[in-house]
C-alpha positions in Angstrom: 7.1 -2.4 -41.3 7.1 1.2 -41.5 7.8 4.5 -39.7 4.7 6.8 -40.5 5.6 10.3 -40.2 2.6 12.8 -40.0 3.4 16.5 -40.3 0.6 18.7 -38.7 1.9 21.9 -40.2 0.8 20.9 -43.9 -1.1 17.8 -42.8 1.1 15.6 -44.9 1.9 11.9 -44.1 4.8 9.9 -45.4 5.9 6.3 -45.0 9.6 5.3 -44.4 11.3 2.3 -44.1 12.6 1.2 -40.5 16.4 2.1 -40.1 18.5 -0.8 -39.0 19.2 0.6 -35.7 15.5 0.5 -34.7 14.4 -2.8 -36.2 14.8 -4.6 -32.7 13.1 -2.2 -30.6 9.5 -1.4 -29.9 7.5 0.3 -27.2 9.5 2.6 -24.9 12.8 1.6 -26.3 11.5 3.0 -29.6 9.9 6.0 -28.4 12.7 7.1 -26.2 15.4 6.4 -28.9 13.4 8.3 -31.4 12.8 11.4 -29.1 16.6 11.3 -28.0 17.5 11.4 -31.6 15.2 13.8 -33.3 13.7 16.1 -30.6 16.0 19.0 -29.6 16.4 18.7 -25.7 16.0 22.5 -25.2 13.0 22.8 -27.4 9.7 24.1 -25.8 7.4 20.9 -25.3 4.7 22.6 -26.8 6.3 24.2 -29.5 6.8 22.9 -33.1 10.0 21.3 -32.5 8.9 18.6 -30.1 7.5 15.2 -31.5 4.9 12.9 -30.2 5.8 9.3 -31.0 3.5 6.3 -30.8 4.9 2.9 -30.6 3.7 -0.5 -29.8 5.5 -3.2 -28.1 7.8 -5.9 -29.8 5.3 -8.7 -29.4 1.9 -6.5 -29.4 -0.2 -7.6 -32.1 1.1 -11.1 -32.0 -1.0 -13.8 -30.1 1.0 -13.2 -26.9 -1.2 -12.6 -24.0 -1.2 -9.7 -21.6 0.7 -7.6 -24.1 -1.4 -5.1 -25.9 0.6 -2.1 -24.8 1.5 1.0 -26.6 4.2 3.5 -25.6 3.7 7.2 -26.2 6.9 9.3 -26.1 7.9 13.0 -26.3 9.5 15.9 -24.1 7.3 16.4 -21.3 5.7 19.8 -20.4 5.4 18.7 -17.0 8.9 17.5 -16.2 10.7 19.2 -19.0 12.7 16.1 -19.8 11.9 12.9 -21.8 8.7 11.0 -21.3 7.3 7.6 -22.0 3.6 6.9 -20.7 1.7 3.6 -22.0 -1.6 2.1 -22.1 -3.5 -1.1 -22.9 -6.0 -0.9 -25.7 -7.0 -2.6 -28.9 -5.3 0.5 -30.4 -2.0 -0.8 -29.6 -2.5 -4.1 -31.6 -4.0 -2.4 -34.6 -1.0 -0.1 -35.1 1.5 -2.8 -35.8 -0.9 -5.0 -37.5 -1.1 -2.1 -40.0 2.5 -2.4 -40.5 3.2 0.6 -38.7 6.3 0.2 -36.2 6.2 3.9 -35.1 4.0 6.9 -35.5 5.7 10.1 -35.3 3.7 13.3 -35.2 5.5 16.4 -36.1 5.0 20.2 -36.5 1.9 22.1 -35.5 -0.9 23.9 -37.4 -0.6 27.4 -38.5 -4.2 28.0 -37.5 -4.4 28.5 -33.7 -6.9 26.1 -31.8 -7.7 24.1 -35.0 -8.0 20.5 -34.6 -7.9 17.4 -36.8 -8.1 13.9 -36.8 -6.5 11.0 -38.8 -8.0 8.0 -40.1 -5.7 5.1 -41.0 -6.8 2.1 -42.9 -5.3 -0.8 -44.9 -5.0 -0.2 -48.7 -4.9 -3.7 -49.9 -4.4 -2.7 -53.5 -1.4 -0.7 -52.7 -0.4 -3.2 -50.0 0.2 -0.3 -47.4 -1.7 1.9 -44.9 -3.7 4.7 -46.3 -3.8 8.0 -44.1 -6.4 10.5 -44.3 -6.9 13.8 -42.4 -10.4 15.0 -41.4 -11.7 18.1 -39.5 -12.2 17.4 -35.7 -13.6 20.7 -34.8 -17.1 19.0 -34.0 -15.7 17.0 -31.3 -13.7 19.7 -29.5 -14.8 21.2 -26.3 -16.7 18.3 -25.1 -16.9 15.4 -22.6 -15.2 12.5 -24.0 -17.9 10.1 -23.3 -20.1 12.3 -25.4 -18.0 12.3 -28.4 -16.4 8.9 -28.7 -19.9 7.4 -29.8 -19.9 9.9 -32.7 -16.5 8.9 -33.8 -17.5 5.1 -33.6 -20.7 6.1 -35.7 -18.7 7.8 -38.4 -15.8 5.4 -38.8 -17.6 2.0 -37.8 -17.7 -0.4 -34.7 -14.3 -2.1 -35.6 -12.0 0.8 -35.1 -9.9 1.8 -32.3 -9.2 5.3 -31.1 -6.5 7.6 -29.6 -7.0 11.0 -28.9 -6.9 14.0 -26.2 -9.6 15.5 -24.2 -10.3 19.4 -23.2 -7.5 18.9 -21.1 -5.2 18.3 -24.0 -6.9 21.1 -26.0 -6.2 23.4 -23.0 -2.5 22.1 -23.0 -2.5 21.3 -19.4 0.5 19.6 -17.6 -2.1 17.3 -16.4 -3.2 15.8 -19.5 -3.0 12.4 -20.8 -3.6 10.6 -24.0 -7.0 8.5 -24.1 -7.4 5.1 -25.9 -10.5 3.1 -25.8 -11.1 0.1 -23.7 -12.8 -3.1 -24.9 -16.4 -1.8 -24.2 -15.6 1.5 -26.4 -15.2 3.7 -23.3 -12.6 6.6 -23.3 -10.9 5.1 -20.2 -7.5 3.7 -21.0 -4.6 6.4 -20.5 -1.2 7.0 -21.3 -1.7 9.3 -18.4 1.5 10.7 -17.0 3.8 13.6 -18.1 1.2 15.9 -19.9 1.5 14.2 -23.5 -2.0 15.1 -23.8 -1.0 18.7 -24.1 1.6 17.8 -26.6 -1.0 16.2 -28.9 -3.2 19.1 -28.4 -0.4 21.6 -29.3 -0.1 19.8 -32.4 -3.8 20.2 -33.3 -4.3 16.5 -33.3 -7.6 15.3 -31.8 -8.0 11.9 -32.9 -6.0 9.0 -34.5 -8.4 6.4 -35.6 -7.4 2.9 -36.7 -9.1 0.4 -38.7 -6.9 -2.7 -39.2 -9.5 -4.6 -41.3 -7.5 -6.7 -44.2 -4.1 -5.7 -42.7 -1.4 -8.3 -42.7 -0.6 -8.5 -39.0 2.6 -8.5 -37.2 5.3 -11.3 -38.7 6.9 -13.8 -36.5 10.4 -15.0 -37.4 10.5 -18.1 -35.3 6.8 -19.3 -34.5 7.8 -22.4 -32.6 10.4 -20.4 -30.4 7.5 -17.9 -30.0 4.8 -20.4 -29.0 7.1 -22.0 -26.5 7.8 -18.6 -24.9 4.0 -17.9 -24.8 3.2 -21.1 -23.2 5.9 -20.3 -20.5 4.3 -16.9 -19.8 0.9 -18.1 -19.9 1.6 -20.8 -17.3 3.2 -18.2 -15.0 0.6 -15.8 -15.4 -2.1 -18.4 -14.8 -0.5 -19.8 -11.6 0.9 -17.1 -9.7 -1.3 -15.9 -6.8 -1.5 -12.3 -7.6 -1.9 -12.7 -11.6 -3.9 -15.9 -11.6 -7.8 -16.1 -12.7 -9.8 -15.2 -9.5 -6.6 -14.2 -7.8 -5.7 -11.1 -6.0 -5.8 -8.8 -9.2 -8.7 -10.4 -11.0 -10.9 -10.5 -7.7 -10.2 -7.0 -6.2 -8.3 -5.2 -8.9 -5.3 -3.1 -8.3 -7.1 -1.3 -5.4 -6.4 -4.6 -3.5 -3.3 -2.5 -2.4 -5.3 0.2 -0.5 -5.5 -2.1 2.7 -1.9 -3.5 2.1 -0.4 0.0 1.8 -2.4 1.2 4.7 -1.2 -1.6 6.9 2.3 -0.9 5.7 1.9 2.8 6.9 2.7 3.7 3.4 -0.6 4.9 2.1 0.0 8.8 1.7 -2.9 10.5 3.3 -4.2 14.2 3.1 -1.2 15.4 1.0 1.3 13.0 2.3 1.0 14.1 5.9 0.3 10.4 7.2 1.1 7.1 6.0 -2.7 5.7 7.2 -6.1 6.7 6.3 -8.6 5.8 8.8 -11.3 5.2 6.1 -9.0 2.9 4.0 -11.1 -0.1 4.2 -14.2 1.7 2.9 -12.4 2.4 -0.3 -10.2 -0.6 -0.8 -10.5 -3.3 -3.3 -12.3 -5.6 -1.0 -14.9 -2.8 -0.5 -15.4 -2.5 -4.2 -15.9 -6.3 -4.7 -18.3 -6.6 -1.6 -20.0 -3.3 -2.6 -20.7 -4.6 -6.2 -21.9 -7.9 -4.8 -24.5 -6.2 -2.7 -25.5 -3.9 -5.4 -25.8 -6.3 -8.1 -26.9 -9.3 -6.3 -23.9 -11.4 -7.6 -20.0 -11.6 -7.5 -18.4 -9.4 -10.3 -14.9 -10.3 -11.3 -12.7 -7.9 -13.4 -12.2 -7.6 -17.0 -9.4 -6.9 -19.5 -8.6 -3.5 -20.3 -7.2 -4.7 -23.7 -7.3 -7.8 -26.1 -5.8 -11.0 -24.8 -5.1 -10.2 -21.1 -4.9 -13.0 -18.7 -4.6 -11.1 -15.7 -7.9 -9.1 -16.1 -7.6 -6.6 -13.3 -9.9 -3.8 -14.3 -13.1 -3.4 -12.3 -16.2 -1.6 -12.7 -18.3 0.3 -9.7 -22.0 0.6 -9.7 -24.5 2.8 -7.8 -27.4 1.6 -5.6 -29.7 1.0 -8.5 -27.0 -1.3 -10.2 -25.9 1.4 -12.9 -22.2 1.9 -13.8 -20.6 5.0 -12.3 -17.2 4.3 -13.5 -14.6 1.9 -15.1 -11.8 1.6 -14.0 -11.2 2.7 -10.3 -7.4 1.6 -10.3 -5.5 1.7 -7.0 -3.6 5.0 -7.9 -6.8 6.8 -9.0 -8.7 5.3 -5.7 -5.7 6.6 -3.6 -5.2 10.1 -5.4 -8.7 10.9 -5.3 -9.5 9.4 -2.0 -7.1 8.9 0.8 -4.8 11.8 -0.5 -7.8 14.1 -0.4 -9.2 12.6 2.8 -12.1 11.4 1.0 -13.6 8.1 2.1 -16.6 7.8 -0.2 -16.3 5.3 -3.2 -19.2 6.7 -5.0 -17.5 10.2 -5.0 -14.1 8.6 -5.8 -15.6 6.9 -8.8 -17.4 10.0 -9.9 -14.3 11.8 -9.9 -12.6 9.3 -11.9 -15.2 9.4 -14.5 -14.8 13.1 -14.8 -11.0 12.7 -15.2 -11.6 10.2 -18.0 -14.2 12.7 -19.5 -12.1 15.7 -19.6 -8.6 13.9 -20.5 -6.9 14.3 -16.9 -4.4 12.1 -15.5 -6.1 10.7 -12.3 -2.7 10.7 -10.5 -1.6 14.1 -11.2 -5.1 15.4 -10.6 -5.6 13.7 -7.1 -2.2 14.9 -6.2 -2.7 18.4 -7.3 -6.1 18.4 -5.4 -4.1 17.4 -2.2 -2.0 20.5 -2.7 -5.0 22.5 -3.2 -6.6 21.3 0.1 -3.3 21.9 1.8 -3.7 25.6 0.7 -7.3 25.8 1.9 -8.9 26.0 -1.5 -11.3 23.4 -0.1 -11.0 21.3 3.0 -9.7 17.9 3.1 -12.7 15.4 2.8 -14.9 17.7 0.9 -16.0 15.4 -1.8 -18.4 17.9 -3.4 -15.7 20.5 -3.4 -13.2 18.3 -5.0 -15.6 17.4 -7.6 -16.4 20.9 -8.4 -12.5 21.7 -8.9 -12.4 18.9 -11.3 -15.1 20.6 -13.2 -13.1 23.9 -12.9 -10.3 22.1 -14.7 -12.7 20.8 -17.4 -14.1 24.3 -18.0 -10.7 26.0 -18.2 -11.4 28.5 -15.6 -8.5 30.5 -14.0 -8.5 28.1 -10.9 -9.0 25.2 -13.3 -6.1 26.2 -15.3 -3.8 26.5 -12.3 -4.9 23.1 -11.0 -4.3 21.8 -14.8 -0.9 22.7 -14.6 -0.1 19.9 -12.3 1.0 19.3 -8.7 4.3 21.1 -8.7 3.2 24.4 -10.5 0.0 24.6 -8.7 1.7 24.0 -5.4 4.1 27.1 -6.2 1.1 29.4 -7.2 -0.8 28.5 -4.1 2.0 29.0 -1.7 2.5 25.4 -0.4 5.6 24.0 1.0 4.6 20.3 1.1 4.4 19.5 -2.6 4.9 15.7 -3.0 6.5 16.2 -6.7 9.9 15.3 -8.4 10.8 17.0 -11.7 7.5 18.8 -11.3 5.3 15.6 -11.6 3.2 14.5 -8.6 4.1 11.4 -6.6 1.9 8.3 -7.0 0.5 6.3 -4.3 3.2 4.9 -2.3 5.1 6.9 0.6 8.7 7.2 0.1 9.5 7.6 3.8 7.8 4.2 4.7 9.0 2.3 1.4 12.6 3.5 0.7 13.4 1.8 -2.6 10.3 3.4 -4.3 11.6 6.8 -3.1 14.7 6.1 -4.9 12.8 5.4 -7.9 10.8 8.6 -7.6 14.0 10.4 -7.2 16.1 9.1 -10.1 13.7 8.1 -12.7 14.2 9.8 -15.9 10.3 10.2 -16.0 9.9 12.2 -12.5 8.1 10.5 -9.7 6.8 7.5 -11.5 6.0 4.0 -9.6 5.9 2.3 -12.8 9.5 3.2 -13.7 11.0 1.0 -11.1 8.2 -1.0 -9.1 10.3 -2.0 -5.8 6.8 -2.4 -4.0 7.0 -5.9 -5.3 9.7 -7.0 -3.0 9.4 -4.5 -0.4 5.6 -4.9 0.3 4.5 -7.9 -1.7 7.5 -10.1 -1.1 7.9 -10.7 -4.7 11.3 -12.1 -5.6 12.0 -12.3 -1.8 10.9 -10.0 0.9 12.8 -6.8 1.8 12.4 -4.3 4.6 10.6 -1.3 3.1 12.1 1.0 6.2 15.6 -0.1 5.6 17.8 2.0 3.3 20.3 -0.9 2.7 20.8 -2.1 -0.8 17.9 0.1 -2.1 20.0 1.9 -4.8 20.8 -1.2 -6.4 17.4 -2.6 -6.1 15.8 0.3 -7.9 18.5 0.4 -10.6 17.7 -3.3 -11.4 14.2 -2.6 -11.3 14.3 0.4 -13.6 16.4 -1.6 -16.2 14.2 -4.4 -16.2 11.1 -2.4 -16.5 12.6 -0.4 -19.5 12.7 -3.6 -21.4 9.2 -4.9 -20.1 7.8 -1.6 -21.5 9.8 -2.1 -24.6 8.5 -5.7 -25.0 4.8 -4.7 -25.1 3.8 -6.8 -22.0 2.0 -5.0 -19.2 4.3 -4.3 -16.2 2.0 -6.6 -14.1 3.7 -9.8 -15.5 6.5 -8.9 -13.2 4.8 -10.4 -10.3 4.8 -13.8 -12.0 8.1 -13.7 -13.8 10.0 -12.5 -10.8 9.0 -15.5 -8.9 8.7 -17.9 -11.6 11.9 -18.3 -13.6 10.1 -20.0 -16.6 7.9 -16.9 -17.0 11.0 -14.6 -17.4 12.3 -17.2 -20.0 9.1 -17.1 -21.9 9.3 -13.2 -22.1 12.6 -13.4 -23.6 11.8 -16.3 -25.9 8.5 -14.5 -27.2 10.9 -11.5 -28.2 13.5 -13.8 -29.9 10.6 -15.6 -31.7 9.1 -12.2 -33.0 12.6 -10.7 -33.9 14.8 -13.7 -34.7 17.2 -12.4 -32.0 19.2 -14.3 -29.6 18.8 -12.3 -26.4 19.2 -13.9 -23.1 17.9 -12.9 -19.5 21.2 -10.9 -19.0 21.1 -9.3 -22.5 17.6 -7.8 -22.2 18.6 -6.2 -18.7 21.5 -4.7 -20.6 19.3 -3.5 -23.1 17.1 -2.0 -20.5 19.8 -0.2 -19.1 21.1 1.4 -22.5 17.3 2.7 -22.9 17.9 4.5 -19.3 21.2 5.9 -20.6 19.6 7.5 -23.5 16.8 9.0 -21.6 19.1 10.3 -19.1 21.5 11.9 -21.8 18.3 13.5 -23.1 17.4 14.9 -19.7 20.9 16.3 -18.8 21.0 18.1 -22.3 17.4 19.5 -21.4 19.3 20.9 -18.3 18.2 18.4 -15.6 21.1 17.7 -13.2 21.7 15.6 -10.1 19.9 18.2 -8.0 16.7 17.2 -9.8 17.2 13.7 -8.7 16.0 14.4 -5.1 12.8 14.1 -3.1 11.0 17.3 -1.7 12.8 18.7 1.4 9.7 18.0 3.5 10.4 14.3 3.2 13.8 14.6 4.6 12.9 16.6 7.6 9.3 15.7 8.6 8.8 12.3 10.2 5.9 10.5 8.6 3.4 8.7 11.1 2.8 6.0 12.0 6.5 5.0 11.7 7.7 8.5 12.2 10.4 8.0 9.5 11.9 10.5 7.2 13.4 9.9 3.8 17.2 9.0 4.9 18.7 7.9 1.5 22.1 9.7 1.1 22.8 11.8 -1.9 25.7 9.6 -2.8 23.4 6.6 -3.0 20.7 8.4 -5.1 23.7 9.4 -7.4 24.8 5.8 -7.7 21.5 4.7 -9.5 22.7 5.8 -12.9 26.4 6.3 -11.9 26.7 2.4 -11.9 24.4 1.7 -14.7 
């Protein structure tokens, strides 16, 4: 395995051996470690000293199921701190199959607004990857759905693609890195934190992989790996949330719309209420039944990446049975729906598709639109107006650039006081005043407001690993800390975060995850040691953020959440500063 370093200043590429301290890392553990070691914390995120690091998980590229995840790391132009965003795609499997443990993008072109692509193949004669640069000018300034087919036509149908859209070219804080899905759509995103802007700042439009003939990922102890894989598969196939035709496979992640609405924790109209009167019209159940009516048959969901058992990605069709968008995730459905007061699935799906086309993070886009509606740019509930604002972002107009900067920045420019963001990053689809544990995660995560950093929704709302009262502040700092540490390891392993539902309830599933990693690496990790490793990753991230100028004062929710009661429970966020500070103080 190698580190591949790509320097965009002189368009050179260099393969290096993997240093000993990184050999047992992958995914987030590896991206955060490299960023912490090599990126100056005070550098400008869009300047030449930032780096963009791609690393697939420890077990990604093996026969492990629900494990085709890649992490992308760098200094975030949105939060000013360290960032890891991940996605599921065949690209995630192809990178380690080519023998590349981490791909580090450095420097930036001397020519302004010049974009390049990288094509990586396997050189059988040399026994190593071959890296070629190509001019990507013909693919810039365009809808990703229009240019993705051209890349496949040029390099072949068996390739995998990573890239940035016009949002990255414009260097928006609200820009993600796009990966292909299983049907070659530009729809799988490492979306949060503005890492698409970092890619754009380096003049890098595409990273195209073709793993044909490559050696694949070595497994040290195949028997142990297979033992762990079976335990994990059994857990995923039997848990009610993750099993075939279970909650996620049938209704997708948008099954949470009705659940969160009932709990009074579905942020509505820019976090002014916890319930949306049109929730049932946009929920996962409505997507399932709507597709059934429009297609004349039941349509279960598909995998976003190879080898996924859960298969939670949906597709929404119009009245004629034509696809509008894939996939309408819960967070996207909420952000462009309830948060904007919009109860029209067709309009929401169109906006999801536009975000994919332009390279925008749907969560940040929807949170920013909510702030714009609060400011009166367009009224809440105005679907055509919201669609037009997304087009403004895609065109790079003055208003589009303001909105493309993200929730925190746009709120300040527009003079809004209710800005649902932490460290500049917009909040996802769970109201902290109604679900206190996730509020602590939003406040203290090294990543800014990010539900995936410590998903306490599992016990607080879904009753996974034991039911906890979401409105109670008791014990929630410790709960968030435990979830953040465990999540850091799941992100390192290469598994999808959604395995957490099964492994938290089925002990053998957790054992399976550990055994899979031990089988690949030849390590002797235990359940306790992987949580410890997760904590060490968090400490590295925290140290980077502190060196970048982030303090305890940044580990707080917006003032309005502490003073404005949220209907219907009329709760405020009442977690003390002492409790918030204890999350990392006791790691």
